[in-house]
N, C-alpha and C positions, 0 to 999 in steps of 0.2 A: 321224586316228588317236586312239583313246581314250587319255587320259593316265593314268599310274599313280595310283591312289587311295591315300590314307592314312586311318587311322582317324578317325572323325567326332569323337572326344573329344579330339583334339589341341588344345592351347592354344598358338597360335603365339607370343604375346608372352612368356610365361614361358620358353619354349624359347629365344627369341632373347636374352633377358637372361642366361640361363645361359651361352650360348656367347660372349657379349660379354665376360664376365669373363676367359676365357682368351685371346681375341683381343686384348683390350686389353694384357694382360701381354706377349704375344710381340712386339707392335709397339712397346711401350715399350723393349724390349731392342734395337731397331734404333738408337736414339739415346741411350740412357741412359749409354753408355760415354763419350760425347764429353766430358762435364764431368769425368770421372775420368781421362782420358788422362794429364795431367801427374803425377797421384799414382801411377798404375800404373807409369808410366815410371820414377819415382824408386824406388818400393818394390821393383820387380822388376829394377832395374838393367839396363834395356834401352835401345833407341833408338827414335826417332820412327817409323821404318818398321815396326818390329816391333809397336809398340803400336797402330798403325793397323790391323794385321792382326787385332786382337781384334774389331774391327767388321767388317772385310771378310770374314773367315773365316765369321762368323755369317751375313752376307748371302749369301755364295756358297753355303754349305750349305743355306740357306733357299730360294734361287732355283732351283737346278738340279733338285731332285726334284719341283717343284710340278706339272709336267705329268702325271707318273705318279701322284702322290698323289691328284689329283682323280679319276682313273680308279679308283684303289683304293677310294675312297669309294663310287663307283657300284657296284663289285663286292661289297664286304664291308659296306657300310652306312656312311654318313657319321658316325653316332654312334660306331660302333666305332673308326673311324680317328681321330676327334677325341679320344676318351678315351685311345687309345694314344699319340697325339702329345703330349697334355698330360702324361701320366706320364713320357715320355722327356724333355720339356722341363724339368719340375720337378726330376727327378733330375740332369739335366745342370747345372741352376742350382746345386745343391749342390756338384757337382764344380768348377764355376767358382769358387765361394766359398772352397774349400779349396786351390785351386791355388797352388803355391809358386814356379813358374817361368813365364816368358812362353810357353814352348812348351806347357806343360801347360794353361795358360789358353786358348790358341788352339785346342788340340785339344778341350777341353771346350766351347768355343763352337761348334765344328763340329757336335758332337752336339746341342747346344741348337738349332742351326739346322735340323737334320734333324727334331727334334720339332716345331718351328714349321711346317715344310713339310707334315708330316702333318696338322696342325690347320687351317691357313688355308683351303684350298679347301672344306673341309667346312662352314665357317661360311656362305659365300655359297651353296653348294649347298642347305643346309637352308633358307635364306631363300627361295630360288627355288622350292622344292618345297612349302613350307607356307603361303606367302602368295600370294593371287591378285594378278594384276598391278595391279588398281585399289587395292590396299592395300599394294603392295610399295614404293611410294615412301617412306612413313613408315618402313618396316622398313629399307630401304636408307639412309634418312637417319640412323637410329641406327647402322647398320654403318659408313657413311661418316664420320660425326662421330667415332665411336670410333677409326677409322683416323687421322683428322686430329689429334684431341686427343692420342692416345697418342704420336704421333711428336713432338709439341710438349711433352708432359708429361715425356718421357724426360729431357732435360737438367735440368729443374726437380727432378724426383725424385732424380736423381743428385746434384744439389747439396745436397739435404737429407741424403742418406745418406753421401756421401763423408767428411764429418767423423768419422763413426763408424768409418771404414775402407772402402776401395774394395770389399772383399769383400761388403759389405751391399747393393750395387746388384744382386747376384745372389741373396744369401740371402733377400732380401725376397720372392722369388718362391715360396718354399716354402709359407707359409701361404696365399698367393693361389692357388697351384696346387692345393692340397688342397681349398680351398673350391670352386674352379671345377670340380674333378672330381666332387665330391658333387652340386653343382647340375646339372651336365650329365647325370650318371647318372640323376637323378630326373626331370628336366624335359624333356630332349630326346627326342623320339619315335624309335622305330626305323622307318625308312622302307624301302620296297621296294627290292630290289637288282636289278641287271641284269648279265649276264655280259659280260666283256670279255677280249679277248686283249691281251697286253702287248708293246709294241714295244721289245725289248731293244736292238736296234741303234740305235734313236732315242735311248734313254736314254744309251748310251755316247757317241754323237756329240754330243749337246747338252751333256753333262757335260764332256767333253774340250774342246770348243770354248769354253765359258764359262770354264773354268779357265785355259786358255791366254791368252785375251784379258784377263781380270781380273788375273791374276798379272803379265803383261807390262806392263800399264798402271801398276799400283801400284809396280812395281820400277824404273820408267824412270829415276828419279833416285837410285837406290841405288848404292853402290860395289861391290856384290858381283858383278854380272853385266854384261858389256859391253853397251853400248847396241844394237849391231848384232844381238846374239843376242836381245835383248828384242823388238826390232822384228820380227825373224823369227818369234819366238814369237807375237806378236800377229797377224801375217799368216797364219800357219798356223791359229791359232784362228779367224779370220774364215773361212778356207777350209773348215774343218771345220763351222762353223755353216751355211755355204752348202750343204755336202753334206748336212747334217741336213735342211734345208728341201727339197732335191731329193728326198731319201729319203721325206720325208713326202708328197711329191707323187705318187711312183710306187708307194708301198706299197699293195698291193691288199687287205690285210687290214684292220687297224685301226690307223692311225697314232697316234703319241703326240701330235702336234699336228694336230688335225682342221682342215685348211685350209678346209673348207667353212663353218666358223663365220664366216670373214672375208667371206663373200659378203654377210652382213648389214652394211650400211653403218655402222650405229651401233656394232655390236660391234667392227668394225675400227677406227673412229675412237676409241672408248672405250678400247680396249687401247693404241692409240698415245698417247693423252693420259695414261693412268695410268703408262706407261713414263717419259714425260718428267717427270711429277710426282714419281715415285719418285726420279728422278735429282736434281732440284734440292732436294727436301726434305732428302735426306741431305747434299748438298753444302754447304748454307748454314750448318750448325751449327758445323762445325769451325773455320773462320776466326774466327767470332764468339767462341767459347769461348777460343781462343788469345789473341785480342785482349784480352778482358776480364781474363783471368788474368795474362798475361805483360806486357802494356803498362800496363793500369790497376791491376794489383795486387789485383784482386778475389779473394776466396776462391771456392771452388767453389760454395758456397751463394749468395753475392752475384751471381756471374756467372749462375747459374741464374735468379735473380729478375729479371734483365734480360730474360728470355724469357717470364716469367709472363704478360704481357698476351696473348701469342699464344693460350694455352690458355684463359684466362679469357674473352676476348672471343668466341672461336669457339664456346664451349659453349652459350650460349643461342641463337645464330644457327642452328646446324646443325639442330636439331629443326624449327624453323620452315621452313627450306628443304626438309627432307625431306617434311613434310606438303604443302607447296605443289607438290611434284613430281607428285602424283597428278592435278593439274588444270592445271598450267602447263607451258610449254615449258622443259625442263631446260637447253637451250642458253643461255638468258638468264642463268641463275644461274652456269653454268660459265664463261661469258665474263667475268662480273663477278669471279668468284673468281680465275681465273688471271690476269686483267688486274691486279687489285690486288696479287697476289703479285709480279708483275713490278715494279710500282711500288715496293713495299717493298724488294725486293732491290737495285734500282738506288739507292734512297735510302740503304740501308746502305753501299753502296760509296762513295757521295759523302760521307757524313757521317763515316766513320771517320777520326779523327785522334788524336794522342797526348793532346791536352788539351781535347777537346770536352766540354761539360757532358753528363754521362751521361743526364740527363733527355731530351735530344733523341733519344737512341737508343731511347727507349721508343716514339717516334712510329711508326717502321716496324714495331715489334713489334705495336702495336695494329692497324695496317693489315693485317699478316699474319694476325692473329687473325680479322679480318672476312673476309679472303680465304679462309682455311681453312674457315670456316663455310659459304661459298657454293660451294666447289669440290668436295669429296670426294663427297658424295651424288649430285649430278647426273651426275658421270662414271660412278660405279659403277652407278647406276640405268639410265642410257642404254645402257651396254654390255650389261647382263644382262637387260633387260626382255623381249627376244624369245626367250630360251633356253627350249626345251621341257624338261620335267622329266627326260626320259631323257638329255639332254645337259648337265644342270646341273653335274655334277661336272667334265666335260671343259671346259666354258666357264669355270667358276670357277677351275679349275686354270690355264688359259691366262691369264685376267685377272690373277690373283695372281702368276703366274710372271713376266709381263712387268713388273709393278710392281716385283718384287724384282730383276729383271734391271736395270731402271733404277736401283734403289737401289745395287746392287753396283757398277755402272759409275760411278755418281756418287761413291761412296766411293773407288774406286780413282783416279778422275780428279782429285778434289780433293786427294787425298794427293800425287799426282804434281805437280800445279800448285803447291801450297804449297811443296813442296820446291824446285821450280824457281825460284819467285819469291824464296824466302829466299836461295838461292844467288846470284841476281842482285842483290838489294838489300842484304844484310848485308855489312859489311866482312869481309874475309878473316880467318878465325881460324886458330890452329894446328890442323892436321889438316883444314883446309878449312872453308868457310862452313857446309856442311851439318852437320858434326859439331859446330861451334860452336852452331848453332841447337838441336841436340839437347840440348846441355848446359844451355842456358838454359831449357829446358822445365820446370825444377823450381822456378822462382821468378820474381819480377818482373825484367824485363830492366833492365840499366843504362841510364841516361838517354840515352847517345849511340846506343843501339841501338833505342830505342823508335820513332823516326820511320821508319827504314827497315823495321822489322818491321811497323809499321802499314800502310805503303805496300804491302808484300807481301800482307797480309791483305785490304786493300781491293781490290787487283787480283784476288785469288783469288775475292772475292765476285762479280766480274763473270761468272764462269763460270755459276753457278746463275741469275744475272739474265738473261743472254742465252738460256740454255736455257729459262727460263720463258716467253719469248716464243713458243717453238715450241708450248707447250701452248695458248696463246691462239689461235695459227693453226690448231690442230687442232680445238678445240671449236667454233670459228665454223661449222664445216661439219656439226655434228650435225644430223640430220634431225628435224623436228618429229614427235612421235608422233601417229598417227591412231588412231581407235577402230574396232574390228571385233569380230565374234563369234569365239570360238575357244579359250577356255581352260576346261578342266574344273575346276570347284570341287573342291579337295582334300577337302572334307568330304562330298562326294557329294550336295550340295544343289542340283545343277543347274549351269547355266553362268552365267558372268559376262562382262562386256565386257572384252575384251583391248585394251590400248593398245600398238600396235606402230609401229615406225618403218620406212618404206619403205626398201629397200636401194638404190634407184637415183635416185629423183626428189628433187632438193633442195627444201627447204621454207623 
């Protein structure tokens, strides 16, 4: 089949750099709130569960629409959807910054997540459609390193901005959003569109199922809803998600989740891997930030600097790995990256203690930086390498949707686990251990509470550590790309060699 052509004067790299600006911004906002949680909790006079919803609401609103926003990009043009999403995200950031109550802030974060959902699939779809496969590794290297660095930079940037007021972690998006909008308007090409029908029932089922599961998990240790009701809610949510998958299977028109994409072995494995990565990346930050601020008495800025090595070390490694993907087996890099991440997370869990020299805690941060540089680009490149241009939006939507599903489940799970471990480890306080923990979240803990609180955080770190082992187990089975003819050069200058991974035969 002849692939859609784009104008010969398209400049892929300027277009990619333009969309990277907005992509970086929306991913920073998945983790930037972590370092500001104690300050938001104090200023808005709320509790731990509510303040954790500031992150979870964003991730949930980000994850649920991704399947359909990828299709919308195919239908109305990825550039148009990207610009619309960037405008929504930027205006919602202003709303976040002026929110005076926790409820208003959570609502604004939902709108912000919807804007991010409009943008994200378009970035990967644009890369897939303007870069030939033999040059896509470097492009995906930049995309993947942006994803990795942004999630690590979030807490650092938050630490720099929180002393000015927690509002600035959102208001800083305004100038970035304006610059990103102008760059994308001028540099990103308009690409051919294709018509799609939209699976309304699929949208309803996926949204309802995700909400029930995430809400139930995050509220498990709250006092407001009985545990039996929450477990029922989770079970119903899982059943609704199963019904969603069944509907996608029997839908004879155009399903929201094109299950045929998963016939490609590397796409299936890549989406599984990025789901797990999204889970443990979000999981790991919260226990560390609480430990640094509440046990060691670090300021938000100081606690953020404890994570700086992650971003600094990964930045020069990621481009090297991206370029190497065009000629080397991405499986090797992915195994190294996920394996080192597991080592770093277990090391954190082992080292956390009330009086350890803080310099030792920089060691796992450095290891994590190396891991991040090796991990993101190989997974994203492997998953998307075989996507034909006419399915780029759908594939990108699925890939990014499952990453955000992993993130939102990770956020809800770590919130529930932290609450559970605090209840188990802290001495009973008036109103219950949980309420006592919430009260202590506004400053350094008294000495007699520091050891049990540290134990609870170290135990919580084991969740992302063990989950990271699943990522290693998945990427080991990536199939080695082989070369064959079959991709039409988007500039119309003939054909290039396509590198694809066989869907059945292990390599």
